[in-house]
PARONU-298475 format. One record per atom (N, C-alpha, C): y, z, x; atom name; residue in one letter; residue number from 1. Coordinates in pm, 1 decimal. Example, Ala and Ser with C-alpha at 12.3 -4.5 7.8 and 13.67 -1.06 7.14 Angstrom:
BEGIN
         py         pz         px   atom   type   seq
     -569.0      780.0     1319.0      N      A     1
     -450.0      780.0     1230.0     CA      A     1
     -330.0      780.0     1320.0      C      A     1
     -225.0      708.0     1285.0      N      S     2
     -106.0      714.0     1367.0     CA      S     2
        3.0      787.0     1290.0      C      S     2
This chain:
BEGIN
         py         pz         px   atom   type   seq
     5289.9   -15100.1      300.1      N      M     1
     5246.5   -15016.1      452.6     CA      M     1
     5239.4   -15083.5      580.1      C      M     1
     5178.0   -15229.9      577.6      N      E     2
     5180.0   -15339.3      639.7     CA      E     2
     5285.2   -15402.4      745.8      C      E     2
     5403.1   -15386.4      653.5      N      T     3
     5541.0   -15400.8      689.8     CA      T     3
     5595.0   -15298.2      758.2      C      T     3
     5564.5   -15161.8      767.1      N      L     4
     5616.4   -15047.4      802.8     CA      L     4
     5555.4   -15065.9      920.6      C      L     4
     5419.3   -15089.6      919.5      N      F     5
     5349.8   -15065.1     1062.7     CA      F     5
     5418.5   -15174.2     1142.5      C      F     5
     5437.6   -15298.4     1107.8      N      L     6
     5483.1   -15398.3     1185.1     CA      L     6
     5606.4   -15352.3     1246.3      C      L     6
     5682.4   -15355.3     1152.3      N      E     7
     5825.7   -15286.0     1148.3     CA      E     7
     5867.6   -15175.3     1302.8      C      E     7
     5775.2   -15063.6     1261.7      N      Y     8
     5822.8   -14942.7     1367.0     CA      Y     8
     5691.5   -14890.8     1449.1      C      Y     8
     5580.6   -15008.5     1429.0      N      Q     9
     5487.9   -14934.1     1542.1     CA      Q     9
     5526.9   -14914.2     1686.7      C      Q     9
     5588.7   -14988.0     1775.2      N      R    10
     5661.0   -14958.4     1866.1     CA      R    10
     5733.8   -14819.0     1900.2      C      R    10
     5818.1   -14780.4     1788.4      N      L    11
     5887.3   -14653.1     1732.9     CA      L    11
     5769.1   -14539.4     1754.3      C      L    11
     5684.2   -14570.4     1700.6      N      M    12
     5556.0   -14490.0     1701.8     CA      M    12
     5489.6   -14428.0     1801.2      C      M    12
     5460.9   -14541.5     1855.4      N      Y    13
     5369.5   -14532.2     1989.4     CA      Y    13
     5486.6   -14483.7     2101.7      C      Y    13
     5594.2   -14487.9     2103.8      N      S    14
     5678.1   -14459.5     2219.3     CA      S    14
     5671.6   -14313.9     2168.6      C      S    14
     5758.9   -14255.2     2063.8      N      E    15
     5763.8   -14118.3     2024.0     CA      E    15
     5621.1   -14043.4     2041.3      C      E    15
     5491.0   -14098.0     2012.6      N      I    16
     5357.3   -14025.4     2063.9     CA      I    16
     5338.7   -14018.3     2211.6      C      I    16
     5379.3   -14145.1     2269.9      N      N    17
     5308.6   -14180.5     2410.9     CA      N    17
     5404.9   -14058.2     2503.2      C      N    17
     5546.5   -14020.8     2444.5      N      K    18
     5670.3   -13917.7     2524.2     CA      K    18
     5574.1   -13843.8     2549.5      C      K    18
     5506.0   -13788.2     2396.2      N      I    19
     5385.0   -13623.0     2441.8     CA      I    19
     5303.4   -13601.8     2480.8      C      I    19
     5229.6   -13744.5     2470.6      N      L    20
     5075.0   -13704.3     2504.1     CA      L    20
     5049.5   -13765.5     2657.4      C      L    20
     5136.9   -13902.5     2667.2      N      Q    21
     5120.1   -13976.8     2817.9     CA      Q    21
     4970.6   -13958.8     2841.2      C      Q    21
     4963.3   -14042.1     2714.5      N      N    22
     4752.1   -14083.7     2758.4     CA      N    22
     4789.4   -14201.6     2644.9      C      N    22
     4746.1   -14323.8     2679.3      N      A    23
     4715.5   -14428.8     2602.6     CA      A    23
     4603.8   -14411.7     2461.0      C      A    23
     4520.3   -14389.9     2543.2      N      W    24
     4384.7   -14353.3     2393.2     CA      W    24
     4414.5   -14255.8     2294.7      C      W    24
     4491.4   -14163.2     2379.7      N      D    25
     4502.5   -14040.5     2287.3     CA      D    25
     4605.1   -14086.6     2209.2      C      D    25
     4716.2   -14170.1     2236.5      N      T    26
     4860.9   -14189.0     2155.4     CA      T    26
     4786.5   -14331.7     2089.4      C      T    26
     4737.3   -14415.5     2081.1      N      E    27
     4646.8   -14481.6     1984.3     CA      E    27
     4572.7   -14411.4     1856.9      C      E    27
     4508.4   -14263.1     1915.0      N      D    28
     4428.6   -14227.1     1799.2     CA      D    28
     4558.8   -14154.0     1699.7      C      D    28
     4647.5   -14119.2     1757.0      N      V    29
     4774.2   -14021.5     1696.2     CA      V    29
     4831.5   -14117.1     1615.8      C      V    29
     4851.5   -14222.0     1682.3      N      M    30
     4912.0   -14306.2     1590.1     CA      M    30
     4815.6   -14372.9     1444.8      C      M    30
     4704.7   -14372.8     1475.9      N      Q    31
     4676.7   -14430.9     1338.0     CA      Q    31
     4610.5   -14287.9     1272.7      C      Q    31
     4622.3   -14201.3     1296.6      N      A    32
     4619.6   -14047.6     1219.0     CA      A    32
     4755.7   -14056.4     1144.1      C      A    32
     4859.4   -14092.1     1246.2      N      T    33
     5009.0   -14060.0     1184.8     CA      T    33
     5002.2   -14171.2     1009.0      C      T    33
     4942.7   -14300.6     1104.0      N      L    34
     4951.4   -14438.3      963.9     CA      L    34
     4877.2   -14373.6      866.6      C      L    34
     4801.5   -14317.8      887.0      N      V    35
     4666.6   -14262.2      729.7     CA      V    35
     4755.0   -14122.1      683.5      C      V    35
     4847.1   -14087.1      730.9      N      K    36
     4913.3   -13973.1      701.2     CA      K    36
     5033.9   -13982.7      606.7      C      K    36
     5116.1   -14133.7      652.0      N      L    37
     5195.1   -14193.7      584.5     CA      L    37
     5161.4   -14276.3      489.2      C      L    37
     5030.8   -14331.4      450.9      N      I    38
     5000.0   -14406.5      347.4     CA      I    38
     4989.9   -14321.4      220.7      C      I    38
     4967.6   -14233.2      261.8      N      D    39
     4966.2   -14096.2      108.8     CA      D    39
     5104.1   -14089.4       97.3      C      D    39
     5188.6   -14167.9      144.0      N      K    40
     5332.9   -14088.8      123.2     CA      K    40
     5422.9   -14237.4      101.2      C      K    40
     5342.5   -14355.6       61.0      N      I    41
     5399.5   -14448.4       82.5     CA      I    41
     5508.5   -14456.5      -59.6      C      I    41
     5521.8   -14388.1     -174.9      N      P    42
     5568.9   -14384.4     -295.1     CA      P    42
     5698.2   -14342.7     -218.6      C      P    42
     5686.0   -14157.0     -187.0      N      E    43
     5816.8   -14146.3     -151.1     CA      E    43
     5899.9   -14245.1      -13.8      C      E    43
     5824.6   -14309.8       78.8      N      L    44
     5906.9   -14376.9      217.1     CA      L    44
     5945.0   -14484.0       86.8      C      L    44
     5909.4   -14519.4       -3.3      N      R    45
     5968.6   -14654.4      -56.0     CA      R    45
     6149.8   -14623.6      -91.8      C      R    45
     6153.5   -14512.2     -110.6      N      K    46
     6268.2   -14431.7     -182.9     CA      K    46
     6384.4   -14376.7     -101.6      C      K    46
     6325.0   -14377.6       56.8      N      K    47
     6434.0   -14332.2      160.4     CA      K    47
     6499.0   -14491.0      201.1      C      K    47
     6662.7   -14440.7      261.6      N      E    48
     6697.1   -14512.6      288.4     CA      E    48
     6696.5   -14527.0      461.3      C      E    48
     6694.5   -14648.3      521.0      N      K    49
     6677.2   -14693.3      626.1     CA      K    49
     6665.8   -14603.0      754.1      C      K    49
     6773.5   -14499.0      781.6      N      K    50
     6773.4   -14412.5      878.7     CA      K    50
     6719.6   -14307.9      848.6      C      K    50
     6716.1   -14253.2      704.1      N      K    51
     6590.6   -14144.5      690.3     CA      K    51
     6450.2   -14174.4      688.8      C      K    51
     6458.8   -14301.3      683.6      N      L    52
     6297.1   -14345.2      680.4     CA      L    52
     6235.7   -14343.9      817.0      C      L    52
     6348.2   -14358.6      939.1      N      I    53
     6328.1   -14423.4     1024.5     CA      I    53
     6333.7   -14246.2     1118.2      C      I    53
     6381.0   -14141.1     1055.3      N      N    54
     6393.3   -14024.1     1098.4     CA      N    54
     6231.9   -13962.9     1034.7      C      N    54
     6222.9   -13973.3      920.6      N      Y    55
     6086.0   -13936.4      909.8     CA      Y    55
     6000.6   -14000.3      954.3      C      Y    55
     5981.5   -14147.7     1016.3      N      I    56
     5876.9   -14182.2     1044.3     CA      I    56
     5838.0   -14078.9     1228.7      C      I    56
     5962.8   -14110.7     1279.7      N      I    57
     5935.7   -14025.8     1405.0     CA      I    57
     5932.8   -13829.6     1390.5      C      I    57
     5949.7   -13789.1     1304.1      N      T    58
     5911.1   -13668.0     1291.5     CA      T    58
     5775.8   -13680.5     1245.1      C      T    58
     5719.3   -13744.2     1169.5      N      A    59
     5566.5   -13741.4     1148.3     CA      A    59
     5495.3   -13763.1     1271.8      C      A    59
     5522.2   -13869.0     1310.7      N      S    60
     5500.1   -13894.8     1517.3     CA      S    60
     5476.0   -13819.2     1560.1      C      S    60
     5596.0   -13737.4     1601.5      N      K    61
     5598.4   -13617.1     1691.7     CA      K    61
     5531.7   -13528.0     1633.1      C      K    61
     5505.8   -13486.3     1517.4      N      N    62
     5473.3   -13372.2     1471.8     CA      N    62
     5297.7   -13344.9     1457.2      C      N    62
     5238.9   -13532.2     1431.0      N      T    63
     5101.7   -13545.5     1450.2     CA      T    63
     5090.1   -13516.7     1592.3      C      T    63
     5155.9   -13581.5     1696.5      N      A    64
     5097.4   -13600.8     1821.5     CA      A    64
     5087.3   -13428.0     1864.4      C      A    64
     5185.2   -13327.2     1854.1      N      L    65
     5187.0   -13249.5     1874.1     CA      L    65
     5085.8   -13121.6     1852.2      C      L    65
     5077.7   -13157.1     1711.4      N      N    66
     4911.1   -13114.4     1615.4     CA      N    66
     4813.1   -13173.6     1693.3      C      N    66
     4787.0   -13323.3     1746.4      N      Y    67
     4681.7   -13338.5     1828.8     CA      Y    67
     4661.6   -13231.2     1913.4      C      Y    67
     4804.0   -13247.4     2014.9      N      L    68
     4771.6   -13168.5     2150.2     CA      L    68
     4715.8   -13049.0     2159.1      C      L    68
     4748.5   -12965.1     2025.3      N      R    69
     4739.5   -12806.6     1984.3     CA      R    69
     4600.7   -12807.6     1971.2      C      R    69
     4517.8   -12893.5     1874.6      N      D    70
     4405.0   -12897.2     1839.3     CA      D    70
     4310.7   -12957.1     1989.4      C      D    70
     4367.8   -12997.0     2080.9      N      N    71
     4264.6   -13037.0     2177.6     CA      N    71
     4319.8   -12995.4     2291.3      C      N    71
     4332.7   -12848.7     2288.0      N      K    72
     4380.0   -12793.9     2438.6     CA      K    72
     4250.3   -12778.8     2560.8      C      K    72
     4138.6   -12798.6     2466.1      N      H    73
     4025.1   -12787.8     2568.4     CA      H    73
     4024.6   -12869.4     2665.1      C      H    73
     4131.8   -12984.9     2653.1      N      K    74
     4115.8   -13105.9     2752.6     CA      K    74
     4200.6   -13089.7     2848.4      C      K    74
     4319.6   -13012.5     2831.2      N      A    75
     4342.8   -12929.3     2955.0     CA      A    75
     4321.1   -12861.6     3041.5      C      A    75
     4186.1   -12797.7     2992.7      N      L    76
     4138.3   -12707.2     3082.8     CA      L    76
     3998.7   -12789.9     3141.2      C      L    76
     4051.1   -12852.0     3224.7      N      I    77
     3914.0   -12965.0     3284.0     CA      I    77
     3849.7   -12915.3     3377.6      C      I    77
     3683.6   -12902.6     3374.4      N      A    78
     3630.6   -12854.9     3523.0     CA      A    78
     3642.5   -12923.9     3602.1      C      A    78
     3656.3   -12836.0     3717.9      N      Y    79
     3695.6   -12876.5     3888.5     CA      Y    79
     3617.8   -13023.3     3909.6      C      Y    79
     3502.5   -13028.1     3815.1      N      D    80
     3389.4   -13163.6     3918.6     CA      D    80
     3492.5   -13282.2     3839.2      C      D    80
     3559.9   -13257.4     3722.7      N      E    81
     3616.2   -13368.5     3645.8     CA      E    81
     3721.8   -13400.9     3662.4      C      E    81
     3815.3   -13337.1     3788.6      N      I    82
     3955.7   -13346.3     3834.3     CA      I    82
     3951.7   -13501.5     3902.7      C      I    82
     4067.2   -13575.5     3866.0      N      N    83
     4044.5   -13702.0     3930.2     CA      N    83
     4027.3   -13681.0     4085.2      C      N    83
     4051.3   -13807.7     4173.8      N      D    84
     3997.5   -13810.2     4308.4     CA      D    84
     4149.7   -13766.4     4369.1      C      D    84
     4173.2   -13635.7     4428.3      N      P    85
     4326.0   -13631.4     4523.0     CA      P    85
     4366.8   -13731.2     4586.8      C      P    85
     4248.1   -13824.7     4671.4      N      T    86
     4289.8   -13925.3     4752.7     CA      T    86
     4300.5   -14027.0     4694.4      C      T    86
     4349.6   -14029.5     4513.6      N      D    87
     4412.0   -14173.6     4465.9     CA      D    87
     4561.5   -14179.6     4468.4      C      D    87
     4560.2   -14306.8     4516.4      N      D    88
     4724.2   -14320.9     4584.9     CA      D    88
     4802.3   -14288.7     4472.5      C      D    88
     4789.5   -14338.8     4367.7      N      D    89
     4881.1   -14355.0     4248.5     CA      D    89
     4917.2   -14226.7     4202.0      C      D    89
     4819.9   -14139.9     4199.6      N      Q    90
     4850.0   -13993.5     4182.6     CA      Q    90
     4907.1   -13900.6     4315.5      C      Q    90
     4891.5   -13971.0     4446.1      N      D    91
     4930.1   -13860.8     4538.6     CA      D    91
     4875.2   -13726.0     4548.8      C      D    91
     4773.4   -13709.9     4465.4      N      G    92
     4712.1   -13545.9     4447.4     CA      G    92
     4775.8   -13472.3     4352.3      C      G    92
     4887.8   -13506.2     4328.9      N      R    93
     4984.4   -13406.7     4242.3     CA      R    93
     4904.5   -13386.1     4119.7      C      R    93
     4826.0   -13448.1     4051.0      N      L    94
     4766.0   -13443.5     3942.5     CA      L    94
     4669.9   -13307.9     3973.6      C      L    94
     4585.0   -13341.5     4063.7      N      F    95
     4475.9   -13275.7     4115.6     CA      F    95
     4541.1   -13137.5     4131.0      C      F    95
     4668.0   -13119.4     4213.7      N      E    96
     4709.2   -13007.0     4187.4     CA      E    96
     4775.6   -12923.8     4117.8      C      E    96
     4816.4   -12972.6     4041.5      N      M    97
     4854.2   -12900.4     3923.7     CA      M    97
     4747.2   -12877.3     3852.0      C      M    97
     4628.9   -12971.5     3808.8      N      Q    98
     4524.6   -12869.0     3735.6     CA      Q    98
     4454.3   -12772.1     3815.7      C      Q    98
     4426.7   -12774.8     3946.9      N      L    99
     4408.5   -12638.1     4002.3     CA      L    99
     4458.7   -12538.7     3981.6      C      L    99
     4635.4   -12547.3     3993.9      N      I   100
     4734.0   -12471.5     3979.1     CA      I   100
     4706.3   -12376.3     3854.2      C      I   100
     4687.6   -12497.8     3762.2      N      M   101
     4653.5   -12432.8     3639.4     CA      M   101
     4551.5   -12356.8     3542.4      C      M   101
     4447.5   -12411.8     3640.6      N      K   102
     4296.8   -12335.7     3634.4     CA      K   102
     4323.7   -12168.6     3696.1      C      K   102
     4389.8   -12183.0     3787.9      N      E   103
     4433.9   -12068.4     3877.0     CA      E   103
     4481.2   -11936.6     3809.5      C      E   103
     4586.1   -12027.5     3716.0      N      E   104
     4680.6   -11948.8     3617.0     CA      E   104
     4584.6   -11867.8     3487.9      C      E   104
     4545.4   -11951.3     3466.0      N      V   105
     4421.2   -11964.6     3346.9     CA      V   105
     4341.6   -11827.9     3393.2      C      V   105
     4290.0   -11870.8     3456.4      N      E   106
     4176.5   -11748.3     3513.4     CA      E   106
     4252.0   -11579.0     3574.7      C      E   106
     4364.4   -11575.9     3626.7      N      D   107
     4458.0   -11485.9     3638.4     CA      D   107
     4484.6   -11432.4     3493.4      C      D   107
     4541.4   -11509.2     3386.4      N      L   108
     4569.2   -11459.6     3288.3     CA      L   108
     4433.8   -11371.3     3210.9      C      L   108
     4322.3   -11463.5     3221.3      N      R   109
     4226.4   -11423.2     3146.6     CA      R   109
     4183.3   -11289.3     3189.8      C      R   109
     4175.1   -11235.6     3347.4      N      L   110
     4175.0   -11100.2     3411.8     CA      L   110
     4232.1   -11008.5     3383.0      C      L   110
     4421.6   -11065.8     3317.3      N      K   111
     4472.9   -10967.8     3324.1     CA      K   111
     4498.7   -10936.6     3159.5      C      K   111
     4413.9   -11033.7     3069.9      N      W   112
     4484.7   -11021.2     2946.4     CA      W   112
     4437.2   -10894.9     2843.8      C      W   112
     4301.8   -10827.0     2929.9      N      P   113
     4285.6   -10642.0     2860.7     CA      P   113
     4397.5   -10591.5     2887.5      C      P   113
     4475.0   -10585.3     2957.4      N      M   114
     4570.4   -10500.4     3030.3     CA      M   114
     4700.0   -10508.4     2925.3      C      M   114
     4753.0   -10604.4     2866.5      N      L   115
     4817.0   -10646.9     2748.2     CA      L   115
     4794.8   -10528.0     2669.3      C      L   115
     4899.9   -10473.1     2624.1      N      D   116
     4892.6   -10405.6     2455.2     CA      D   116
     4836.6   -10514.4     2371.1      C      D   116
     4806.0   -10414.6     2244.7      N      E   117
     4727.6   -10477.0     2140.6     CA      E   117
     4835.8   -10573.8     2069.1      C      E   117
     4917.8   -10551.6     2074.4      N      R   118
     5034.4   -10622.5     1978.3     CA      R   118
     5064.6   -10753.4     2026.1      C      R   118
     5098.1   -10748.1     2166.2      N      S   119
     5100.3   -10883.2     2244.5     CA      S   119
     4997.5   -10964.1     2243.8      C      S   119
     4893.7   -10882.9     2281.1      N      R   120
     4731.5   -10986.0     2283.5     CA      R   120
     4699.9   -11033.5     2116.8      C      R   120
     4760.5   -10958.0     2005.7      N      Y   121
     4775.7   -11053.0     1921.0     CA      Y   121
     4854.1   -11157.3     1853.9      C      Y   121
     4964.7   -11144.4     1910.8      N      L   122
     5052.9   -11224.7     1870.0     CA      L   122
     5026.6   -11355.2     1990.9      C      L   122
     5006.3   -11338.4     2092.3      N      L   123
     4992.9   -11468.1     2198.4     CA      L   123
     4884.2   -11570.1     2141.4      C      L   123
     4766.0   -11458.5     2077.7      N      E   124
     4648.2   -11488.8     2060.3     CA      E   124
     4632.9   -11587.5     1920.1      C      E   124
     4710.2   -11547.3     1823.0      N      S   125
     4778.3   -11572.9     1743.2     CA      S   125
     4834.0   -11694.5     1705.0      C      S   125
     4944.2   -11744.9     1758.2      N      K   126
     5040.9   -11860.7     1785.0     CA      K   126
     4943.0   -11966.7     1890.8      C      K   126
     4907.8   -11915.9     2029.2      N      Y   127
     4868.3   -12019.3     2084.9     CA      Y   127
     4685.2   -12046.2     2083.6      C      Y   127
     4618.6   -11985.1     2021.4      N      I   128
     4490.1   -11990.8     2052.6     CA      I   128
     4497.9   -12065.3     1916.9      C      I   128
     4490.1   -11952.3     1779.4      N      L   129
     4490.1   -11991.3     1673.9     CA      L   129
     4547.5   -12084.4     1585.1      C      L   129
     4650.5   -12111.8     1683.8      N      G   130
     4793.7   -12212.5     1587.8     CA      G   130
     4842.9   -12183.7     1466.6      C      G   130
     4830.0   -12041.6     1468.5      N      K   131
     4897.2   -11986.6     1320.6     CA      K   131
     5066.7   -12037.9     1365.8      C      K   131
     5091.7   -12031.3     1216.1      N      H   132
     5205.8   -12063.9     1150.8     CA      H   132
     5304.1   -11907.2     1196.9      C      H   132
     5417.3   -11908.5     1232.8      N      D   133
     5521.2   -11783.4     1260.4     CA      D   133
     5490.5   -11737.7     1112.2      C      D   133
     5505.2   -11804.8     1003.6      N      D   134
     5488.6   -11739.2      846.6     CA      D   134
     5392.0   -11673.7      865.3      C      D   134
     5294.1   -11699.0      887.0      N      D   135
     5133.7   -11637.7      843.0     CA      D   135
     5167.3   -11557.6      996.7      C      D   135
     5209.9   -11498.1     1065.4      N      I   136
     5181.9   -11424.9     1170.8     CA      I   136
     5276.9   -11286.2     1136.3      C      I   136
     5381.5   -11372.9     1073.4      N      A   137
     5486.3   -11260.5      994.0     CA      A   137
     5425.7   -11152.9      851.3      C      A   137
     5342.5   -11193.1      815.5      N      I   138
     5301.6   -11112.0      687.1     CA      I   138
     5145.5   -11093.3      740.6      C      I   138
     5099.0   -11151.9      856.6      N      E   139
     5010.8   -11055.3      876.0     CA      E   139
     5025.6   -10946.1      952.5      C      E   139
     5193.3   -10911.9     1013.5      N      L   140
     5221.8   -10830.1     1073.9     CA      L   140
     5319.8   -10705.7     1018.5      C      L   140
     5336.7   -10775.3      865.9      N      G   141
     5427.8   -10681.4      783.9     CA      G   141
     5585.7   -10710.9      831.9      C      G   141
     5620.1   -10831.4      917.1      N      M   142
     5798.8   -10812.5      934.7     CA      M   142
     5813.8   -10935.7      906.1      C      M   142
     5937.2   -10962.9      953.7      N      K   143
     6019.4   -11074.0      869.9     CA      K   143
     5972.0   -11221.4      995.7      C      K   143
     5972.3   -11378.3      905.4      N      A   144
     5941.7   -11445.0      976.3     CA      A   144
     6024.6   -11465.5     1107.7      C      A   144
     6159.0   -11467.2     1069.2      N      G   145
     6238.1   -11444.7     1226.4     CA      G   145
     6249.8   -11370.6     1274.7      C      G   145
     6187.3   -11263.9     1300.5      N      S   146
     6142.4   -11199.2     1400.4     CA      S   146
     5990.2   -11215.9     1497.9      C      S   146
     5949.2   -11323.0     1408.4      N      V   147
     5804.4   -11344.5     1483.6     CA      V   147
     5846.5   -11410.3     1592.9      C      V   147
     5930.0   -11517.9     1656.0      N      R   148
     5998.5   -11578.6     1754.8     CA      R   148
     6035.6   -11492.3     1837.7      C      R   148
     6070.9   -11362.0     1830.2      N      M   149
     6153.0   -11282.1     1900.2     CA      M   149
     6022.2   -11202.1     1971.7      C      M   149
     5946.5   -11143.3     1904.6      N      A   150
     5857.4   -11080.6     1931.9     CA      A   150
     5727.9   -11147.9     2017.1      C      A   150
     5739.7   -11250.6     1972.1      N      L   151
     5653.3   -11372.5     2107.7     CA      L   151
     5709.0   -11381.8     2216.5      C      L   151
     5865.0   -11379.6     2207.7      N      T   152
     5883.4   -11405.8     2352.3     CA      T   152
     5890.8   -11262.4     2444.7      C      T   152
     5918.7   -11149.8     2352.6      N      R   153
     5862.7   -11018.3     2399.1     CA      R   153
     5697.1   -11035.8     2514.1      C      R   153
     5622.1   -11088.3     2409.2      N      A   154
     5492.1   -11060.0     2447.7     CA      A   154
     5464.5   -11157.3     2562.9      C      A   154
     5534.3   -11288.1     2586.8      N      R   155
     5511.9   -11381.3     2677.2     CA      R   155
     5579.7   -11311.5     2835.7      C      R   155
     5688.5   -11267.3     2780.3      N      K   156
     5747.4   -11134.7     2886.1     CA      K   156
     5671.8   -11054.0     2953.5      C      K   156
     5581.8   -10985.7     2869.1      N      N   157
     5519.4   -10882.6     2926.2     CA      N   157
     5396.5   -10983.4     2979.6      C      N   157
     5309.7   -11076.7     2940.2      N      A   158
     5226.1   -11130.4     2989.7     CA      A   158
     5265.8   -11192.7     3179.6      C      A   158
     5385.3   -11245.4     3120.3      N      Y   159
     5437.0   -11300.8     3241.0     CA      Y   159
     5474.3   -11149.6     3380.2      C      Y   159
     5533.9   -11078.3     3285.1      N      R   160
     5532.1   -10964.4     3403.4     CA      R   160
     5437.6   -10911.6     3451.7      C      R   160
     5296.0   -10883.0     3374.5      N      L   161
     5159.2   -10846.9     3447.0     CA      L   161
     5106.8   -10959.4     3546.3      C      L   161
     5121.2   -11070.7     3520.5      N      L   162
     5094.3   -11171.4     3621.7     CA      L   162
     5217.1   -11202.0     3731.7      C      L   162
     5324.8   -11173.5     3742.8      N      S   163
     5390.8   -11195.1     3857.7     CA      S   163
     5384.6   -11031.1     3916.9      C      S   163
     5331.0   -10933.8     3867.0      N      S   164
     5389.7   -10789.9     3908.5     CA      S   164
     5224.5   -10804.9     4016.2      C      S   164
     5116.9   -10891.8     3962.3      N      E   165
     4980.3   -10908.3     4087.1     CA      E   165
     5016.6   -10984.4     4205.9      C      E   165
     5120.3   -11114.0     4154.7      N      A   166
     5133.3   -11142.1     4254.4     CA      A   166
     5226.1   -11130.4     4408.1      C      A   166
     5297.5   -11050.0     4367.3      N      V   167
     5413.3   -10933.3     4444.2     CA      V   167
     5340.9   -10861.0     4505.6      C      V   167
     5209.0   -10829.5     4484.8      N      K   168
     5137.0   -10718.4     4512.9     CA      K   168
     5036.7   -10831.7     4644.4      C      K   168
     4997.5   -10885.5     4548.2      N      S   169
     4891.5   -10986.0     4663.9     CA      S   169
     4944.0   -11051.7     4788.5      C      S   169
     5142.3   -11034.3     4746.7      N      G   170
     5210.1   -11117.6     4864.6     CA      G   170
     5249.2   -11272.8     4840.6      C      G   170
     5201.5   -11314.3     4710.9      N      E   171
     5208.9   -11473.6     4722.0     CA      E   171
     5372.7   -11504.4     4654.2      C      E   171
     5443.8   -11391.4     4533.8      N      A   172
     5565.3   -11410.4     4502.1     CA      A   172
     5701.5   -11360.5     4599.6      C      A   172
């Protein structure tokens, strides 16, 4: 495992950081990925180099994406915790993006009850509860391949609700 770490740590760090874009979180996820890979040592030893590299990249990306999904609350930062908009390194862009996101989340919260029950269920299952498409399909009694299309329709319904309000208020 030490050899694997020394040989591929930069690759793992790079792949994880592309997703998280935060050095501290990247380090945490890298450690979690290594712990998961430790359990797979016998399997990793059997892989040829190209497949091993792809396996490591995939494991790194999946662990980072799981981390993002499990830590969504970090994305919804309170107004007081947002970085200083006068910070020259950020040019206030991070501040603006977080305010816009906060407004969009609030708009969606207000419109949420107006969505049909199926759309709400699909969106909650996928994006809030983090359920896999196969699990959603079983719960709804549909084919797993149909879940993606159903989610697309649910997102369109939510977007349509939000954009129709923006048109009414003269924002769009």
